C-alpha positions in Angstrom: 6.9 -1.1 7.6 7.5 -4.1 9.6 7.2 -2.4 13.1 4.0 -1.5 14.8 3.1 1.0 17.5 -0.3 1.5 19.2 -0.7 5.4 19.2 -4.5 5.6 19.9 -7.0 3.7 22.0 -10.5 4.0 20.8 -13.3 3.1 23.3 -14.6 0.3 21.1 -11.4 -1.0 19.6 -7.8 -0.4 19.1 -6.5 1.6 16.1 -3.1 0.6 15.0 -1.4 2.9 12.5 1.6 1.1 10.8 2.8 4.2 9.0 1.9 7.6 7.6 2.9 7.8 3.9 3.1 4.1 2.9 1.9 -0.7 0.9 3.5 -2.9 3.5 0.5 -2.8 4.8 -0.7 -0.3 2.3 -1.4 3.1 1.0 0.3 5.9 -0.9 0.2 9.5 0.0 3.6 10.3 -1.5 4.6 6.7 -1.4 1.5 5.3 0.4 -0.5 5.6 3.7 -1.1 2.5 5.6 -3.7 2.9 8.2 -4.8 -0.5 9.5 -7.7 -0.7 11.9 -7.5 -4.0 13.8 -10.1 -5.2 16.2 -8.9 -6.5 19.6 -5.4 -7.2 18.5 -2.5 -6.7 20.8 0.3 -4.2 20.0 2.7 -7.3 20.2 4.3 -7.7 16.8 4.3 -11.5 17.2 0.5 -11.4 17.1 0.3 -9.9 13.7 3.4 -11.4 12.3 3.4 -11.5 8.5 6.8 -12.9 8.0 7.6 -15.4 5.2 7.9 -18.1 7.8 4.5 -17.5 9.3 2.7 -17.2 5.8 4.5 -20.2 4.2 3.2 -22.5 7.0 -0.2 -21.9 5.6 0.8 -22.1 2.0 -1.2 -25.3 1.1 -4.4 -23.8 2.3 -3.8 -20.6 0.5 -3.1 -22.2 -2.9 -6.5 -23.9 -2.8 -8.4 -21.0 -1.3 -10.8 -19.2 -3.8 -10.1 -15.9 -2.0 -6.8 -15.9 -3.7 -7.9 -16.8 -7.2 -10.0 -13.9 -8.3 -11.1 -10.4 -7.2 -12.3 -10.3 -3.6 -14.8 -8.0 -2.2 -12.2 -5.3 -1.5 -10.7 -5.3 -5.0 -7.6 -7.4 -4.6 -6.7 -10.2 -7.0 -3.6 -11.5 -5.3 -2.6 -14.2 -7.9 -3.1 -11.6 -10.7 -1.0 -9.0 -8.6 -3.7 -6.4 -9.2 -6.1 -4.3 -7.2 -9.0 -2.2 -8.7 -11.2 -0.4 -6.4 -11.1 2.6 -3.9 -8.3 3.7 -1.7 -10.1 3.1 1.6 -10.8 -0.5 0.6 -7.1 -1.0 -0.4 -6.3 -0.2 3.2 -9.0 -2.4 4.7 -8.3 -5.5 2.5 -4.5 -5.5 2.5 -3.6 -7.3 5.8 -4.7 -10.9 5.3 -4.6 -13.8 7.5 -3.8 -17.5 6.8 -7.3 -18.1 5.3 -7.1 -15.2 2.9 -9.5 -13.0 5.1 -8.6 -9.3 5.8 -7.3 -9.4 9.4 -8.4 -6.0 10.5 -12.1 -7.1 10.7 -13.4 -4.0 8.6 -16.1 -4.7 6.0 -15.4 -3.1 2.6 -17.0 0.3 1.9 -19.8 0.0 -0.7 -21.1 3.5 -1.1 -23.6 4.0 1.8 -22.1 6.6 4.1 -24.8 6.5 6.7 -24.7 2.7 7.1 -20.8 2.6 7.2 -20.6 5.3 9.8 -23.2 3.7 11.9 -21.2 0.5 11.8 -17.9 2.3 12.4 -18.6 5.5 14.1 -15.0 6.4 14.9 -14.7 7.4 11.1 -16.9 10.4 11.8 -14.3 11.9 14.2 -12.6 15.0 12.6 -9.2 13.4 13.1 -10.2 10.8 10.5 -11.5 13.3 7.9 -8.6 12.7 5.5 -8.8 9.0 5.8 -12.6 9.1 5.4 -12.1 11.1 2.1 -10.3 8.0 0.7 -13.6 6.5 -0.2 -13.7 9.1 -3.0 -10.5 8.2 -4.5 -10.2 5.5 -7.2 -7.0 3.3 -7.2 -5.6 0.7 -9.6 -2.4 -1.0 -8.5 -0.1 -3.5 -10.2 2.8 -5.3 -8.8 5.1 -8.3 -9.6 5.4 -11.4 -7.6 8.7 -10.5 -5.9 7.1 -7.5 -4.4 4.0 -9.6 -3.0 3.6 -13.2 -3.7 0.7 -14.9 -5.3 -0.4 -15.7 -1.8 -0.3 -12.2 -0.5 3.1 -12.7 1.3 5.5 -9.8 1.8 9.2 -10.5 1.9 11.3 -9.3 4.8 13.1 -6.8 2.4 12.8 -5.6 -1.2 16.5 -4.8 -1.7 17.9 -6.5 -4.7 14.6 -8.2 -5.3 13.6 -6.6 -8.8 10.3 -5.8 -7.2 8.1 -3.0 -8.5 4.6 -1.5 -8.1 2.4 1.1 -9.8 -0.3 3.2 -8.5 -3.0 5.0 -10.5 -5.1 7.3 -8.4 -8.1 9.4 -9.7 -10.9 11.4 -8.4 -12.8 14.7 -8.6 -12.5 17.8 -6.5 -15.0 20.6 -6.9 -16.2 19.0 -10.2 -12.6 19.0 -11.6 -11.0 15.5 -12.5 -7.6 14.7 -11.4 -5.2 11.7 -11.5 -1.8 10.7 -10.4 0.3 7.7 -11.6 3.2 6.5 -9.6 5.9 4.0 -10.2 8.2 2.5 -7.6 11.0 0.0 -8.0 13.1 -2.0 -5.4 16.4 -0.4 -4.6 19.8 -2.2 -4.9 21.8 -2.8 -1.8 24.5 -0.7 -3.4 22.1 2.4 -3.9 22.4 5.2 -1.5 19.6 7.5 -0.1 20.8 11.1 0.5 18.1 13.2 2.0 15.0 12.5 -0.1 16.9 11.3 -3.3 18.2 8.0 -4.2 21.6 7.6 -6.1 23.3 4.6 -7.6 26.9 3.7 -6.7 28.2 5.9 -9.6 26.2 9.0 -8.1 23.5 9.0 -10.7 20.1 10.2 -9.4 17.6 7.2 -9.5 14.5 8.8 -7.9 12.7 10.0 -4.9 12.5 8.4 -1.5 9.2 6.7 -0.7 7.7 5.7 2.4 9.5 2.4 2.4 13.1 2.3 3.1 13.8 -0.1 0.1 11.4 1.3 -2.7 12.3 4.2 -5.1 9.9 6.5 -6.8 11.1 6.6 -10.3 8.0 8.2 -12.0 5.0 10.6 -11.2 2.4 11.7 -13.8 -0.3 14.0 -12.7 -3.3 15.5 -14.5 -5.4 18.2 -13.1 -4.7 19.1 -9.5 -4.2 16.2 -7.2 -5.3 17.1 -3.7 -3.2 17.1 -0.5 -1.4 14.8 0.4 -0.6 13.8 -3.2 2.6 15.1 -4.8 2.1 17.9 -7.2 3.3 17.9 -10.8 5.3 15.1 -12.6 8.6 13.4 -12.3 10.8 11.0 -14.3 14.0 9.5 -13.1 17.0 11.0 -14.8 18.3 7.5 -15.3 15.0 6.0 -16.6 11.4 5.7 -15.6 11.4 2.2 -17.2 11.1 -0.8 -14.9 13.7 -2.8 -16.9 16.4 -0.4 -16.2 16.5 -1.3 -12.5 16.4 -5.1 -12.9 19.2 -6.9 -11.5 20.4 -9.7 -14.0 21.8 -12.7 -12.1 
């Protein structure tokens, strides 16, 4: 989630894929897919550092920046801890700079396929077919401020943070509606991941592994038939799908 690797060189600009199946820098397949397309940015981690120290150095500017006080053109409302839009814009709008601007340099998709492909022709490559299909998937996200701050700052770790996030995806495939709701919570440092399942220190099953090493999927609810790569069916943590059950009380 924090590391980056340059795996593909496009003739026009570099494509940096932070993870398959990710939010820290965002998107959920089973957990979430984070595919960030950055223009002219080095593979050096320091050049896209999103650490607390880096972000806090711009805190005063961010507090007074209108980009943080309402919904932006991508669908994020950082201070309300809310996103409402489409999946492809959740990717393009997530990685923000010190001025509140999405750092990858991509414009939001607004519904005009022809114009968008003319501006970003790499998306017409067959290898991006699944990612391009994200323009047809609706997404609503909610999270608390220990997961991502009011200023769009990610912590170094979510262990023992009481952080949580929910994802509600929906769309239509062959004229059939589908939806999937996912709820993730921060793991405790005493929890243990065995294979693809998280357990507490007493051996109780907590939930499924996500694409973050410190977030646990505690609930999945599906209607219709979510397309690949979404998880099929539904799931509730045997301990509890409720957020309060995982809260650490100091």
